VOPAGU-2260 file (C-alpha; in pm, 1 decimal, decimal comma):
REM VOPAGU-2260
SITE   aa  ch    i         X         Y         Z
SITE  MET   A    0       0,0       0,0       0,0
SITE  ASN   A    1     131,4     344,7     -93,1
SITE  LYS   A    2     171,6     539,1     231,6
SITE  GLN   A    3     219,0     870,4      50,8
SITE  LYS   A    4    -100,3    1075,5      61,2
SITE  SER   A    5    -226,7    1253,1    -245,9
SITE  ALA   A    6    -274,1    1628,5    -233,5
SITE  SER   A    7    -652,2    1584,1    -211,6
SITE  GLN   A    8    -612,5    1366,1     102,8
SITE  ILE   A    9    -402,0    1617,0     294,2
SITE  SER   A   10    -616,5    1822,1     530,7
SITE  ILE   A   11    -551,5    2150,4     705,4
SITE  LYS   A   12    -712,0    2181,5    1046,2
SITE  LYS   A   13    -878,8    2477,9    1208,0
SITE  GLY   A   14    -645,9    2641,8    1459,1
SITE  GLN   A   15    -334,3    2506,9    1289,0
SITE  ARG   A   16     -39,5    2749,7    1262,2
SITE  PHE   A   17     235,5    2735,4    1002,4
SITE  PRO   A   18     475,1    2961,8     806,8
SITE  LEU   A   19     358,3    3066,9     462,6
SITE  THR   A   20     502,0    3262,4     170,3
SITE  ILE   A   21     241,7    3483,1       2,4
SITE  LYS   A   22     249,2    3446,8    -374,6
SITE  ARG   A   23     -18,3    3687,8    -493,9
SITE  LEU   A   24    -322,3    3895,8    -404,9
SITE  GLY   A   25    -668,2    3736,8    -405,5
SITE  ILE   A   26    -985,4    3887,6    -548,6
SITE  ASN   A   27   -1098,8    3998,1    -201,7
SITE  GLY   A   28    -765,5    4157,1    -112,8
SITE  GLU   A   29    -632,7    3863,7      87,1
SITE  GLY   A   30    -286,1    3715,6      45,1
SITE  VAL   A   31    -270,3    3379,4    -132,4
SITE  GLY   A   32     -19,7    3109,5     -43,9
SITE  PHE   A   33      16,5    2731,3     -70,7
SITE  PHE   A   34      63,3    2488,3     219,0
SITE  LYS   A   35     121,9    2126,6     117,1
SITE  ARG   A   36     -27,8    2204,6    -223,7
SITE  GLN   A   37    -342,9    2348,3     -71,4
SITE  VAL   A   38    -455,9    2707,7    -123,5
SITE  VAL   A   39    -460,0    2929,4     183,8
SITE  PHE   A   40    -616,1    3277,2     181,8
SITE  VAL   A   41    -462,5    3498,6     449,1
SITE  GLU   A   42    -644,0    3815,2     547,8
SITE  GLY   A   43    -408,7    4113,9     574,0
SITE  ALA   A   44    -106,4    3943,7     414,2
SITE  LEU   A   45      62,8    4094,6     108,2
SITE  PRO   A   46     239,5    3938,0    -191,9
SITE  GLY   A   47     605,2    3860,5    -122,5
SITE  GLU   A   48     562,8    3840,4     253,9
SITE  GLU   A   49     663,6    3550,6     476,5
SITE  VAL   A   50     410,9    3513,7     757,5
SITE  VAL   A   51     303,3    3277,8    1030,1
SITE  CYS   A   52     -70,1    3229,1     990,7
SITE  GLU   A   53    -347,4    3060,2    1187,1
SITE  VAL   A   54    -629,3    2876,1    1012,3
SITE  LYS   A   55    -978,0    3006,6    1092,3
SITE  LYS   A   56   -1193,6    2817,5     841,6
SITE  VAL   A   57   -1140,2    2504,2     633,2
SITE  HIS   A   58   -1325,5    2444,7     307,4
SITE  ARG   A   59   -1319,5    2158,6      59,1
SITE  ASN   A   60   -1050,5    2309,2    -162,7
SITE  HIS   A   61    -898,9    2592,4      40,8
SITE  ALA   A   62    -848,4    2734,8     388,4
SITE  GLU   A   63    -888,8    3082,5     535,4
SITE  ALA   A   64    -633,0    3215,4     781,5
SITE  VAL   A   65    -517,7    3527,5     962,0
SITE  VAL   A   66    -167,5    3664,7    1018,5
SITE  ARG   A   67     -16,7    3592,0    1359,0
SITE  SER   A   68     328,3    3732,5    1282,7
SITE  ILE   A   69     523,2    3867,3     988,4
SITE  ARG   A   70     869,1    3719,6     940,2
SITE  LYS   A   71     944,1    3919,9     626,7
SITE  ALA   A   72     732,5    4223,1     540,6
SITE  SER   A   73     664,5    4347,1     189,4
SITE  PRO   A   74     860,7    4662,0      98,9
SITE  HIS   A   75     523,3    4795,2     -21,3
SITE  ARG   A   76     349,1    4753,8     315,8
SITE  THR   A   77     241,5    5084,7     466,9
SITE  ASP   A   78      39,8    5207,7     763,5
SITE  ALA   A   79    -331,8    5228,8     685,3
SITE  PRO   A   80    -449,5    5582,8     775,1
SITE  CYS   A   81    -811,2    5485,9     852,5
SITE  PRO   A   82    -866,7    5413,5    1226,0
SITE  VAL   A   83   -1123,8    5139,4    1152,5
SITE  PHE   A   84    -941,1    4982,8     857,0
SITE  GLU   A   85    -896,2    4643,5    1024,0
SITE  LYS   A   86   -1260,2    4631,9    1140,5
SITE  CYS   A   87   -1454,5    4775,6     847,7
SITE  GLY   A   88   -1522,1    4568,7     537,0
SITE  GLY   A   89   -1522,5    4869,0     302,3
SITE  CYS   A   90   -1149,8    4872,2     212,9
SITE  GLN   A   91    -913,0    4575,4     201,9
SITE  ILE   A   92    -570,1    4703,4      91,9
SITE  GLN   A   93    -510,9    5042,1     252,0
SITE  HIS   A   94    -192,3    4887,5     395,7
SITE  LEU   A   95     -49,1    4844,2      44,4
SITE  ALA   A   96     127,7    5141,4    -119,1
SITE  TYR   A   97     -92,3    5285,0    -392,9
SITE  GLU   A   98     145,3    5233,5    -686,1
SITE  ARG   A   99     171,5    4868,6    -586,1
SITE  GLN   A  100    -207,0    4843,0    -566,0
SITE  LEU   A  101    -215,0    4925,9    -936,7
SITE  THR   A  102      38,0    4652,5   -1014,2
SITE  GLU   A  103    -151,9    4391,8    -815,3
SITE  LYS   A  104    -482,5    4486,7    -978,7
SITE  LYS   A  105    -332,5    4430,5   -1321,6
SITE  ASP   A  106    -219,1    4090,8   -1195,5
SITE  LEU   A  107    -575,7    4008,4   -1083,9
SITE  VAL   A  108    -691,4    4065,2   -1442,7
SITE  VAL   A  109    -401,9    3858,0   -1581,0
SITE  GLN   A  110    -482,5    3572,9   -1339,9
SITE  ALA   A  111    -846,8    3570,0   -1444,6
SITE  PHE   A  112    -762,6    3548,3   -1815,1
SITE  GLU   A  113    -503,6    3276,7   -1756,6
SITE  LYS   A  114    -766,9    3069,8   -1574,9
SITE  TYR   A  115   -1036,1    3092,4   -1842,9
SITE  ASN   A  116    -822,2    3135,9   -2155,2
SITE  LYS   A  117    -527,3    2901,1   -2110,5
SITE  GLY   A  118    -256,7    2920,9   -2373,5
SITE  LEU   A  119    -371,4    3252,7   -2519,8
SITE  ASP   A  120    -141,6    3553,1   -2520,3
SITE  ILE   A  121    -381,5    3830,4   -2419,9
SITE  LYS   A  122    -245,9    4182,0   -2382,5
SITE  VAL   A  123    -331,1    4334,8   -2043,7
SITE  LYS   A  124    -219,1    4696,1   -2009,8
SITE  ASP   A  125     -99,1    4868,8   -1693,5
SITE  THR   A  126    -375,1    4984,0   -1458,2
SITE  LEU   A  127    -484,4    5347,7   -1491,1
SITE  GLY   A  128    -483,4    5497,9   -1141,5
SITE  MET   A  129    -571,2    5823,9    -966,6
SITE  ASP   A  130    -357,1    6121,2    -871,3
SITE  ASP   A  131    -539,9    6139,0    -536,2
SITE  PRO   A  132    -680,2    5798,2    -436,5
SITE  TRP   A  133    -894,5    5927,2    -146,0
SITE  HIS   A  134   -1243,3    6081,6    -100,8
SITE  TYR   A  135   -1347,1    5965,9    -448,1
SITE  ARG   A  136   -1686,1    5801,9    -380,7
SITE  ASN   A  137   -1997,1    6001,7    -471,7
SITE  LYS   A  138   -2242,2    5774,0    -291,8
SITE  SER   A  139   -2262,5    5621,2      54,8
SITE  GLN   A  140   -2492,0    5355,1     200,2
SITE  TRP   A  141   -2470,2    5348,4     578,5
SITE  GLN   A  142   -2667,7    5083,3     761,8
SITE  LEU   A  143   -2834,5    5185,0    1086,9
SITE  GLY   A  144   -2831,2    5007,6    1420,2
SITE  THR   A  145   -2815,0    5064,8    1793,6
SITE  GLU   A  146   -2532,0    5013,8    2037,7
SITE  LYS   A  147   -2575,9    5061,1    2412,1
SITE  GLY   A  148   -2900,2    5241,7    2342,4
SITE  GLU   A  149   -2742,1    5486,6    2095,7
SITE  VAL   A  150   -2814,8    5508,6    1722,8
SITE  ILE   A  151   -2508,8    5420,9    1513,9
SITE  ALA   A  152   -2450,2    5410,9    1138,6
SITE  GLY   A  153   -2181,2    5265,7     917,6
SITE  LEU   A  154   -2074,7    4953,5     729,0
SITE  TYR   A  155   -2077,7    4586,1     815,2
SITE  ALA   A  156   -1749,4    4415,9     899,4
SITE  MET   A  157   -1623,9    4174,5     633,3
SITE  ASP   A  158   -1843,2    3862,5     601,6
SITE  SER   A  159   -2061,9    3955,8     897,8
SITE  HIS   A  160   -2357,5    4163,1    1012,4
SITE  ARG   A  161   -2153,2    4331,0    1284,8
SITE  LEU   A  162   -2201,3    4702,0    1227,2
SITE  ILE   A  163   -1890,7    4923,1    1242,4
SITE  ASP   A  164   -1985,5    5274,0    1354,5
SITE  LEU   A  165   -1847,7    5539,0    1117,3
SITE  THR   A  166   -2016,5    5841,7    1274,6
SITE  LYS   A  167   -1700,4    5940,9    1458,9
SITE  PRO   A  168   -1415,8    5872,4    1212,9
SITE  GLY   A  169   -1614,5    5908,7     891,0
SITE  CYS   A  170   -1497,1    5728,3     579,0
SITE  MET   A  171   -1174,4    5821,9     401,1
SITE  VAL   A  172   -1278,9    5708,0      54,4
SITE  GLN   A  173   -1609,2    5895,8      51,5
SITE  HIS   A  174   -1654,4    6258,8     -50,8
SITE  PRO   A  175   -1646,3    6464,1     273,9
SITE  VAL   A  176   -2004,0    6588,5     224,8
SITE  LEU   A  177   -2131,3    6228,3     235,6
SITE  ASN   A  178   -1975,2    6183,1     578,4
SITE  LYS   A  179   -2114,5    6515,5     701,5
SITE  VAL   A  180   -2469,7    6446,6     583,4
SITE  SER   A  181   -2479,4    6082,7     700,6
SITE  ILE   A  182   -2345,3    6173,7    1045,0
SITE  GLU   A  183   -2588,4    6463,3    1090,8
SITE  ILE   A  184   -2891,9    6258,7     982,7
SITE  THR   A  185   -2787,3    5991,6    1233,6
SITE  ARG   A  186   -2786,2    6266,6    1500,3
SITE  ILE   A  187   -3135,9    6373,4    1391,1
SITE  PHE   A  188   -3256,5    6015,8    1441,5
SITE  ARG   A  189   -3097,1    6013,0    1788,0
SITE  ASP   A  190   -3237,3    6353,0    1884,5
SITE  PHE   A  191   -3594,9    6269,4    1787,5
SITE  ASN   A  192   -3601,5    5900,5    1883,4
SITE  VAL   A  193   -3672,8    5776,4    1532,4
SITE  PRO   A  194   -3724,1    5396,7    1555,1
SITE  ILE   A  195   -3427,0    5213,4    1400,7
SITE  TYR   A  196   -3487,1    4878,5    1232,1
SITE  ASN   A  197   -3366,2    4571,2    1422,0
SITE  GLU   A  198   -3290,5    4291,5    1178,9
SITE  LYS   A  199   -3312,6    4010,9    1435,0
SITE  LYS   A  200   -3630,1    4124,8    1607,8
SITE  LYS   A  201   -3789,1    4265,9    1289,0
SITE  THR   A  202   -3883,5    4580,7    1480,6
SITE  GLY   A  203   -3829,5    4950,7    1409,8
SITE  VAL   A  204   -3846,9    5133,2    1078,5
SITE  VAL   A  205   -3540,0    5308,9     933,7
SITE  ARG   A  206   -3275,5    5072,3     792,8
SITE  THR   A  207   -3028,8    5268,3     580,0
SITE  ILE   A  208   -2915,7    5621,1     494,0
SITE  VAL   A  209   -2819,6    5656,3     125,6
SITE  VAL   A  210   -2649,7    5983,1      28,0
SITE  ARG   A  211   -2534,9    6078,1    -321,5
SITE  THR   A  212   -2354,6    6394,4    -429,9
SITE  GLY   A  213   -2270,7    6553,5    -762,4
SITE  PHE   A  214   -1899,6    6636,1    -766,2
SITE  SER   A  215   -1953,9    6909,8   -1025,0
SITE  SER   A  216   -2290,0    7049,7    -909,0
SITE  GLY   A  217   -2239,7    7015,1    -534,9
SITE  GLU   A  218   -2597,1    6886,0    -505,5
SITE  VAL   A  219   -2682,2    6627,2    -240,0
SITE  GLN   A  220   -2959,3    6367,0    -262,0
SITE  VAL   A  221   -3072,8    6174,0      46,7
SITE  THR   A  222   -3274,1    5851,6      43,2
SITE  LEU   A  223   -3399,1    5697,7     367,5
SITE  ILE   A  224   -3459,3    5323,0     337,7
SITE  THR   A  225   -3742,0    5202,5     561,5
SITE  ALA   A  226   -3885,6    4861,3     644,7
SITE  LYS   A  227   -4240,5    5001,0     654,7
SITE  PRO   A  228   -4436,1    5252,5     442,2
SITE  GLU   A  229   -4472,5    5498,4     729,7
SITE  LEU   A  230   -4174,2    5717,4     812,8
SITE  PRO   A  231   -4217,9    5827,5    1176,7
SITE  ARG   A  232   -4164,7    6200,7    1239,8
SITE  GLU   A  233   -4135,7    6258,7     865,2
SITE  LYS   A  234   -4201,2    6634,8     878,7
SITE  ILE   A  235   -3960,6    6682,4    1169,3
SITE  ILE   A  236   -3687,8    6486,2     987,2
SITE  ILE   A  237   -3726,0    6692,3     667,4
SITE  ASN   A  238   -3737,0    7022,3     861,9
SITE  GLU   A  239   -3422,6    6928,1    1054,9
SITE  ILE   A  240   -3240,5    6824,0     738,1
SITE  ASN   A  241   -3332,3    7161,3     584,8
SITE  ARG   A  242   -3216,6    7347,7     893,4
SITE  ARG   A  243   -2895,5    7157,7     966,2
SITE  LEU   A  244   -2791,8    7056,3     613,5
SITE  PRO   A  245   -2860,2    7334,0     360,3
SITE  GLU   A  246   -2645,6    7150,7     102,1
SITE  VAL   A  247   -2914,0    6878,5      71,9
SITE  ASN   A  248   -3130,9    6939,7    -236,9
SITE  SER   A  249   -3370,1    6644,6    -222,0
SITE  VAL   A  250   -3503,5    6381,3      17,3
SITE  TYR   A  251   -3655,6    6048,3     -81,8
SITE  GLN   A  252   -3794,4    5747,2     101,5
SITE  ASN   A  253   -3755,9    5393,6     -31,4
SITE  ILE   A  254   -3950,2    5104,9     118,9
SITE  GLN   A  255   -3763,1    4775,0     156,6
SITE  PRO   A  256   -3982,5    4540,0     364,7
SITE  THR   A  257   -3802,0    4215,5     275,8
SITE  SER   A  258   -3495,2    4048,8     424,6
SITE  SER   A  259   -3324,8    4057,3      84,3
SITE  SER   A  260   -2961,3    4168,8      63,3
SITE  ALA   A  261   -3074,3    4434,6    -185,0
SITE  VAL   A  262   -3056,3    4780,1     -26,2
SITE  PHE   A  263   -3345,7    4926,3    -227,2
SITE  GLY   A  264   -3701,0    4799,3    -239,0
SITE  LYS   A  265   -3942,8    4843,0    -528,1
SITE  LYS   A  266   -4121,6    5159,0    -411,9
SITE  THR   A  267   -3956,2    5502,2    -391,2
SITE  ILE   A  268   -4136,3    5816,1    -267,6
SITE  HIS   A  269   -4022,3    6171,7    -333,6
SITE  LEU   A  270   -4056,2    6359,0      -1,8
SITE  TRP   A  271   -3898,4    6698,1     -68,7
SITE  GLY   A  272   -3683,0    6903,1    -306,3
SITE  LYS   A  273   -3551,2    6831,7    -655,5
SITE  GLU   A  274   -3652,6    6510,5    -826,9
SITE  THR   A  275   -3307,4    6433,8    -966,5
SITE  LEU   A  276   -2945,3    6504,6    -882,4
SITE  LEU   A  277   -2721,3    6670,3   -1141,1
SITE  GLU   A  278   -2374,0    6538,4   -1219,9
SITE  GLU   A  279   -2139,7    6645,5   -1496,7
SITE  LEU   A  280   -1850,7    6463,6   -1664,6
SITE  LYS   A  281   -1636,3    6649,3   -1917,0
SITE  GLY   A  282   -1916,1    6885,8   -2012,0
SITE  LYS   A  283   -2185,9    6616,7   -2028,0
SITE  SER   A  284   -2457,9    6648,8   -1764,5
SITE  PHE   A  285   -2659,9    6362,3   -1618,6
SITE  HIS   A  286   -2977,9    6371,4   -1410,4
SITE  LEU   A  287   -2989,5    6089,2   -1155,9
SITE  SER   A  288   -3283,9    5937,0    -971,8
SITE  PRO   A  289   -3209,9    5758,4    -640,9
SITE  GLN   A  290   -3201,1    5408,5    -793,7
SITE  ALA   A  291   -3033,8    5507,2   -1120,4
SITE  PHE   A  292   -2695,7    5344,1   -1173,3
SITE  PHE   A  293   -2402,3    5582,1   -1200,3
SITE  GLN   A  294   -2032,8    5515,2   -1149,4
SITE  LEU   A  295   -1934,3    5568,9    -785,1
SITE  ASN   A  296   -1607,5    5740,2    -880,6
SITE  PRO   A  297   -1690,6    6027,1   -1120,5
SITE  ILE   A  298   -1325,4    6126,4   -1165,7
SITE  GLN   A  299   -1229,3    5782,1   -1293,3
SITE  ALA   A  300   -1562,5    5735,4   -1471,6
SITE  ALA   A  301   -1444,2    5983,3   -1734,4
SITE  VAL   A  302   -1122,4    5781,1   -1773,0
SITE  LEU   A  303   -1319,7    5456,5   -1802,2
SITE  TYR   A  304   -1560,3    5595,0   -2062,3
SITE  ASP   A  305   -1276,5    5745,2   -2265,5
SITE  GLU   A  306   -1119,3    5399,9   -2277,8
SITE  ALA   A  307   -1450,4    5249,1   -2390,2
SITE  LYS   A  308   -1469,3    5510,4   -2665,9
SITE  LYS   A  309   -1114,8    5426,3   -2779,3
SITE  ALA   A  310   -1204,8    5056,6   -2790,6
SITE  ALA   A  311   -1513,7    5129,1   -3001,7
SITE  HIS   A  312   -1306,7    5293,0   -3282,0
SITE  LEU   A  313   -1595,0    5517,7   -3387,8
SITE  THR   A  314   -1582,1    5718,1   -3711,8
SITE  GLY   A  315   -1923,5    5884,2   -3697,2
SITE  LYS   A  316   -2090,7    5627,2   -3921,8
SITE  GLU   A  317   -2161,4    5353,4   -3667,4
SITE  LYS   A  318   -2486,1    5238,7   -3508,5
SITE  VAL   A  319   -2404,8    5177,5   -3141,6
SITE  VAL   A  320   -2586,4    4979,0   -2872,8
SITE  ASP   A  321   -2537,6    5062,7   -2504,1
SITE  ALA   A  322   -2655,5    4748,0   -2322,2
SITE  TYR   A  323   -2713,6    4765,3   -1945,7
SITE  CYS   A  324   -2729,1    5138,8   -2017,7
SITE  GLY   A  325   -2826,1    5271,8   -1673,5
SITE  THR   A  326   -2867,9    5648,5   -1710,1
SITE  GLY   A  327   -2715,2    5635,6   -2058,6
SITE  THR   A  328   -2368,7    5753,0   -1958,5
SITE  ILE   A  329   -2168,7    5530,1   -2192,4
SITE  GLY   A  330   -2405,8    5568,7   -2485,8
SITE  LEU   A  331   -2411,2    5947,1   -2455,7
SITE  TRP   A  332   -2032,4    5943,6   -2422,3
SITE  MET   A  333   -2026,6    5789,8   -2771,2
SITE  ALA   A  334   -2301,9    6005,9   -2924,0
SITE  ASP   A  335   -2079,7    6277,1   -3075,2
SITE  HIS   A  336   -1893,4    6010,4   -3273,4
SITE  ALA   A  337   -2179,2    5778,0   -3375,9
SITE  GLN   A  338   -2452,7    5784,6   -3637,7
SITE  GLU   A  339   -2708,9    5652,8   -3388,5
SITE  VAL   A  340   -2707,7    5529,7   -3028,9
SITE  ARG   A  341   -2965,3    5298,6   -2878,8
SITE  GLY   A  342   -2966,1    5153,2   -2530,4
SITE  MET   A  343   -3169,6    4942,6   -2292,9
SITE  ASP   A  344   -3194,2    4862,0   -1924,1
SITE  THR   A  345   -3436,4    4671,0   -1705,1
SITE  ILE   A  346   -3476,3    4958,2   -1454,8
SITE  LYS   A  347   -3746,2    5191,8   -1582,6
SITE  ALA   A  348   -3632,2    5494,0   -1376,2
SITE  SER   A  349   -3280,3    5466,8   -1519,2
SITE  VAL   A  350   -3413,8    5456,1   -1875,1
SITE  GLU   A  351   -3629,5    5762,7   -1810,2
SITE  ASP   A  352   -3318,9    5942,9   -1682,1
SITE  ALA   A  353   -3123,7    5826,9   -1990,6
SITE  ASN   A  354   -3381,4    5967,6   -2232,0
SITE  GLN   A  355   -3398,4    6293,3   -2036,5
SITE  ASN   A  356   -3019,1    6317,4   -2043,6
SITE  ALA   A  357   -3019,4    6259,7   -2421,7
SITE  ALA   A  358   -3283,9    6531,0   -2470,2
SITE  ASP   A  359   -3093,3    6774,6   -2248,4
SITE  HIS   A  360   -2788,2    6735,6   -2473,3
SITE  GLY   A  361   -2989,8    6766,4   -2792,5
SITE  TYR   A  362   -2906,4    6412,6   -2901,7
SITE  SER   A  363   -3203,6    6329,0   -3122,3
SITE  HIS   A  364   -3008,8    6030,2   -3253,0
SITE  ALA   A  365   -2986,5    5868,3   -2906,2
SITE  SER   A  366   -3274,7    5676,9   -2748,0
SITE  PHE   A  367   -3322,4    5424,9   -2469,3
SITE  GLU   A  368   -3592,7    5176,3   -2375,3
SITE  THR   A  369   -3683,3    4945,4   -2090,5
SITE  GLY   A  370   -3616,6    4576,2   -2145,0
SITE  LYS   A  371   -3358,7    4299,2   -2152,6
SITE  ALA   A  372   -3087,0    4333,5   -2415,6
SITE  GLU   A  373   -3127,1    3972,7   -2528,3
SITE  GLU   A  374   -3494,4    4044,5   -2603,4
SITE  VAL   A  375   -3471,8    4400,1   -2739,3
SITE  LEU   A  376   -3174,5    4345,6   -2972,9
SITE  PRO   A  377   -3330,6    4064,7   -3182,2
SITE  ARG   A  378   -3644,5    4275,7   -3224,4
SITE  TRP   A  379   -3441,9    4568,7   -3354,7
SITE  VAL   A  380   -3260,5    4340,6   -3599,0
SITE  LYS   A  381   -3592,2    4195,0   -3714,3
SITE  GLU   A  382   -3709,9    4550,8   -3774,5
SITE  GLY   A  383   -3405,4    4608,8   -3995,7
SITE  TRP   A  384   -3177,7    4789,8   -3750,2
SITE  GLY   A  385   -2847,4    4613,6   -3679,7
SITE  PRO   A  386   -2563,7    4755,2   -3463,7
SITE  ASP   A  387   -2204,7    4795,2   -3578,1
SITE  VAL   A  388   -2078,0    4824,9   -3219,7
SITE  ILE   A  389   -2221,7    4682,5   -2896,3
SITE  ILE   A  390   -2098,4    4808,2   -2560,9
SITE  VAL   A  391   -2190,3    4634,1   -2236,6
SITE  ASP   A  392   -2137,4    4731,4   -1872,5
SITE  PRO   A  393   -2303,1    4441,2   -1686,4
SITE  PRO   A  394   -2327,7    4370,3   -1310,9
SITE  ARG   A  395   -2059,0    4167,7   -1132,6
SITE  SER   A  396   -2226,3    3844,4   -1241,7
SITE  GLY   A  397   -2132,2    3928,2   -1601,0
SITE  CYS   A  398   -2337,6    3911,5   -1919,3
SITE  ASP   A  399   -2650,2    3702,5   -1931,9
SITE  GLN   A  400   -2579,7    3389,5   -2137,7
SITE  ALA   A  401   -2876,7    3470,4   -2357,1
SITE  LEU   A  402   -2715,6    3804,9   -2439,3
SITE  LEU   A  403   -2384,1    3641,2   -2531,2
SITE  HIS   A  404   -2564,6    3407,3   -2770,0
SITE  THR   A  405   -2753,1    3706,4   -2912,2
SITE  ILE   A  406   -2423,7    3887,8   -2975,0
SITE  LYS   A  407   -2288,9    3574,9   -3146,4
SITE  LYS   A  408   -2593,9    3567,7   -3372,1
SITE  ILE   A  409   -2602,3    3941,7   -3451,3
SITE  SER   A  410   -2222,2    3951,8   -3489,6
SITE  PRO   A  411   -2142,5    4325,3   -3462,8
SITE  ARG   A  412   -1811,7    4441,9   -3606,6
SITE  ARG   A  413   -1687,3    4550,3   -3264,9
SITE  PHE   A  414   -1777,7    4456,8   -2909,4
SITE  VAL   A  415   -1664,8    4655,2   -2603,3
SITE  TYR   A  416   -1692,9    4495,0   -2260,9
SITE  VAL   A  417   -1674,3    4725,7   -1957,3
SITE  SER   A  418   -1639,6    4504,4   -1651,1
SITE  CYS   A  419   -1629,4    4539,8   -1272,9
SITE  ASN   A  420   -1531,5    4175,0   -1222,6
SITE  PRO   A  421   -1220,6    4026,6   -1391,5
SITE  SER   A  422   -1343,0    3669,6   -1336,9
SITE  THR   A  423   -1672,7    3709,0   -1520,7
SITE  LEU   A  424   -1504,0    3923,1   -1787,4
SITE  ALA   A  425   -1250,8    3647,8   -1854,8
SITE  LYS   A  426   -1518,1    3378,0   -1850,6
SITE  ASP   A  427   -1743,0    3566,9   -2093,0
SITE  SER   A  428   -1438,8    3645,6   -2308,7
SITE  SER   A  429   -1370,3    3275,4   -2354,4
SITE  PHE   A  430   -1717,0    3240,9   -2510,5
SITE  LEU   A  431   -1657,3    3533,8   -2746,6
SITE  LEU   A  432   -1313,4    3407,7   -2846,5
SITE  ARG   A  433   -1464,9    3070,8   -2938,4
SITE  ASN   A  434   -1742,8    3234,6   -3134,1
SITE  GLY   A  435   -1602,5    3470,1   -3391,2
SITE  TYR   A  436   -1405,0    3736,6   -3203,1
SITE  ASP   A  437   -1045,8    3831,4   -3134,8
SITE  ILE   A  438    -949,2    4030,9   -2827,4
SITE  GLU   A  439    -719,3    4325,8   -2898,9
SITE  TYR   A  440    -633,3    4419,0   -2540,1
SITE  VAL   A  441    -765,9    4462,5   -2187,4
SITE  GLN   A  442    -726,6    4796,2   -2006,5
SITE  PRO   A  443    -764,6    4784,7   -1625,2
SITE  VAL   A  444    -891,2    5104,8   -1459,5
SITE  ASP   A  445    -873,2    5165,6   -1084,6
SITE  MET   A  446   -1220,5    5287,5    -993,9
SITE  PHE   A  447   -1192,3    5191,5    -626,4
SITE  PRO   A  448    -852,8    5271,6    -470,9
SITE  GLN   A  449    -778,5    5106,4    -134,3
SITE  THR   A  450   -1002,7    4810,6    -229,2
SITE  ALA   A  451    -931,0    4491,3    -421,9
SITE  GLN   A  452   -1185,0    4580,5    -691,1
SITE  VAL   A  453   -1070,2    4664,3   -1041,1
SITE  GLU   A  454   -1263,8    4755,1   -1354,8
SITE  ALA   A  455   -1147,1    4682,9   -1705,2
SITE  VAL   A  456   -1230,6    4761,0   -2066,7
SITE  ALA   A  457   -1186,3    4476,3   -2313,1
SITE  SER   A  458   -1174,9    4548,7   -2686,4
SITE  PHE   A  459   -1308,8    4276,4   -2919,5
SITE  VAL   A  460   -1312,4    4278,5   -3297,8
SITE  LYS   A  461   -1490,7    4038,3   -3531,1
SITE  LYS   A  462   -1256,1    3783,5   -3688,0
SITE  GLN   A  463   -1184,2    3818,5   -4055,7
SITE  ARG   A  464   -1292,3    3534,6   -4275,7
SITE  GLY   A  465   -1018,7    3279,2   -4309,5
SITE  SER   A  466    -848,0    3379,4   -3982,8
SITE  LYS   A  467    -813,0    3122,5   -3707,7
């Protein structure tokens, strides 16, 4: 009998400690190493470091661990400036020097493509970063809770429902006005004993404070997420917001009665002020409803959309589709260089905003409608309208398979994929590469400094007949 165990038979036990060399960064910002051929994810460890770790969880094909000591630190390790960095789940790599963050994010994209496209030499460019990688977020979503009888607000710790109070330190990656408004509204709830929702007991009313600001306009939009239709002390809350926070231009209520992980429910009520928030990117203005999708980093959004425009190679003669269009940002970004732009999204409010934004810019050749791309596109083709270029910016789950098959069937000359998840981008790319497309390059863009997230623009072109 062979006494040597196979790799699959070797088990790592919870509580076990051992030295580990960290090889790379994981998609959640953890360090990745290998112990007896098994993958170990180590929270807080950085590539190139030699650590002693302790196993906290064991899974079928990997283990999770934490750092107990660092034998050899990375030369890129730095002190995280945020006082709640190690508690809050919002940022994962503040302790990694920013220039190195950009390098590691490129590597995350490379890793993803190597996994799903083995043997292919795909060009991944260097990550485009920010001059100032702080205070870049234009939207905050602070959950509400109570602690020792006091109302608190903030973010959940990583992989838990333990609320980290941000009302004292604020958040270093959010625009300062978001911190100011969120903190003051929390005080209003304290001062007037507004009932805060308790997830375990299913009691109380107010669940979340959502604040969005326009970097260019300075406008501030507040949405209060409630578990019930009634907002207790509604008039008092609005009067106090007006008195204490003159920068706030509108107040909404959204009702989310379910235990779903989705922050927003189906019904939104306009309580006071302007109906939309105004944002501007490079001279293009956008009106945003509370649930309308808009990039959370407006500074880098312009960089991202410029890269999408480059990948589209527009000459002014193309018919362009903006799938998953949201408020029409990408489609309108292309409008000056396209013959016609059409877009679609499943969220009706976003599509209404998109059409209003097109009208505001005088783009009579740009229009948007509500529906799924895989259903709307075939209808347009049947009606005699076929796109030359399709641009998608899907959720983290990637493109719907039905849409990928629709793209294969319609076969536009160019396809531009804007992605917030390298794994699903690489997976969807493998389908496109097997079905009539070549990939020219992938351009990572750092939309979320201090986190492990990275966006990317992938440029696809239809294969020429006879090419392999």
